[in-house]
DONUBA-918133 format. One line per field, with one value per residue (C-alpha): residue in three letters; x negated, y negated, z negated. Coordinates in Angstrom, 1 decimal. Example, Ala and Ser with C-alpha at 12.3 -4.5 7.8 and 13.67 -1.06 7.14 Angstrom:
2
aa: (ALA / SER);
X: (-12.3 / -13.7);
Y: (4.5 / 1.1);
Z: (-7.8 / -7.1);
//
This chain:
95
aa: (UNK / UNK / UNK / UNK / UNK / UNK / UNK / UNK / UNK / UNK / UNK / UNK / UNK / UNK / UNK / UNK / UNK / UNK / UNK / UNK / UNK / UNK / UNK / UNK / UNK / UNK / UNK / UNK / UNK / UNK / UNK / UNK / UNK / UNK / UNK / UNK / UNK / UNK / UNK / UNK / UNK / UNK / UNK / UNK / UNK / UNK / UNK / UNK / UNK / UNK / UNK / UNK / UNK / UNK / UNK / UNK / UNK / UNK / UNK / UNK / UNK / UNK / UNK / UNK / UNK / UNK / UNK / UNK / UNK / UNK / UNK / UNK / UNK / UNK / UNK / UNK / UNK / UNK / UNK / UNK / UNK / UNK / UNK / UNK / UNK / UNK / UNK / UNK / UNK / UNK / UNK / UNK / UNK / UNK / UNK);
X: (14.0 / 12.1 / 8.7 / 10.2 / 11.4 / 8.2 / 6.3 / 8.6 / 8.0 / 4.0 / 4.0 / 6.3 / 4.1 / 1.2 / 2.7 / 4.0 / 0.1 / -1.5 / 1.0 / -0.7 / -4.2 / -6.8 / -8.3 / -11.7 / -12.0 / -15.4 / -15.4 / -12.6 / -14.5 / -17.6 / -15.5 / -15.7 / -12.5 / -10.9 / -12.5 / -11.7 / -8.1 / -8.1 / -9.5 / -7.5 / -4.3 / -5.3 / -6.3 / -2.8 / -1.0 / -0.4 / -0.2 / -2.8 / -5.0 / -3.9 / -5.3 / -8.1 / -9.4 / -8.5 / -10.4 / -13.4 / -13.4 / -13.6 / -16.9 / -20.2 / -21.7 / -18.9 / -19.2 / -23.1 / -22.5 / -19.8 / -22.0 / -24.8 / -23.2 / -21.7 / -20.9 / -18.6 / -17.0 / -16.5 / -14.9 / -13.0 / -11.4 / -11.0 / -9.4 / -6.2 / -4.3 / -6.8 / -8.6 / -12.2 / -12.5 / -15.2 / -13.8 / -14.9 / -17.9 / -19.1 / -19.1 / -21.0 / -23.8 / -24.7 / -25.4);
Y: (-3.9 / -0.5 / -2.6 / -3.6 / -0.2 / 1.1 / -1.6 / -1.4 / 2.4 / 2.0 / -0.3 / 2.1 / 5.1 / 2.9 / 1.7 / 5.4 / 6.7 / 3.9 / 5.2 / 8.7 / 7.4 / 10.0 / 9.6 / 9.6 / 11.1 / 10.8 / 7.0 / 6.5 / 8.5 / 5.7 / 3.2 / 3.2 / 1.9 / 4.2 / 7.1 / 6.4 / 5.7 / 9.3 / 10.7 / 9.1 / 10.3 / 14.0 / 14.2 / 12.7 / 14.9 / 18.7 / 20.4 / 18.0 / 18.9 / 22.8 / 22.6 / 20.9 / 23.5 / 26.0 / 24.6 / 24.3 / 27.8 / 29.0 / 26.5 / 27.8 / 24.5 / 23.2 / 26.9 / 26.4 / 22.8 / 23.8 / 26.6 / 24.5 / 21.6 / 24.3 / 20.8 / 19.2 / 22.5 / 22.9 / 19.4 / 19.9 / 23.4 / 22.0 / 18.8 / 19.5 / 16.0 / 14.5 / 12.9 / 12.0 / 12.5 / 15.0 / 18.0 / 19.6 / 21.7 / 18.4 / 16.7 / 19.8 / 19.7 / 16.2 / 16.6);
Z: (45.5 / 46.2 / 45.4 / 41.9 / 40.9 / 41.7 / 40.2 / 37.1 / 37.1 / 37.2 / 34.0 / 32.4 / 32.9 / 32.0 / 28.6 / 27.9 / 28.4 / 26.2 / 23.1 / 23.5 / 22.8 / 20.7 / 17.8 / 17.0 / 13.6 / 13.2 / 13.9 / 11.5 / 9.0 / 9.4 / 8.1 / 4.4 / 3.6 / 5.9 / 4.8 / 1.1 / 1.7 / 3.8 / 0.5 / -1.7 / -0.2 / 0.4 / -3.1 / -4.1 / -2.1 / -3.0 / 0.1 / 1.6 / -1.3 / -1.3 / 2.9 / 2.0 / -0.7 / 1.5 / 4.4 / 1.8 / 0.9 / 4.1 / 4.7 / 3.9 / 3.3 / 1.2 / -1.1 / -1.3 / -2.6 / -5.0 / -6.0 / -6.3 / -8.7 / -11.4 / -13.4 / -10.9 / -9.9 / -13.7 / -14.0 / -11.3 / -12.7 / -16.6 / -15.9 / -14.4 / -14.7 / -17.1 / -14.1 / -14.9 / -18.7 / -20.0 / -21.7 / -25.1 / -23.6 / -22.4 / -25.4 / -27.6 / -24.5 / -25.1 / -28.8);
//
């Protein structure tokens, strides 16, 4: 009976331990489908997007990329809920 209790305890501990596996974020992001789903989820959630933008502001590389691509930055700031539709400025610059 004592052996059975020890074996069941060991199985229980091993089961609980397997539930707490750490996630390898880089490995997840290497999968394009997973990465796309993560990006979509962040972009569709106000709190996640606010946190993401704050993180970008605190990252020199991200800020340099944003500053280096004025058109992208302008489109992001000007197209509140319009998706990727060009604004009037974009139309006038192409004529």
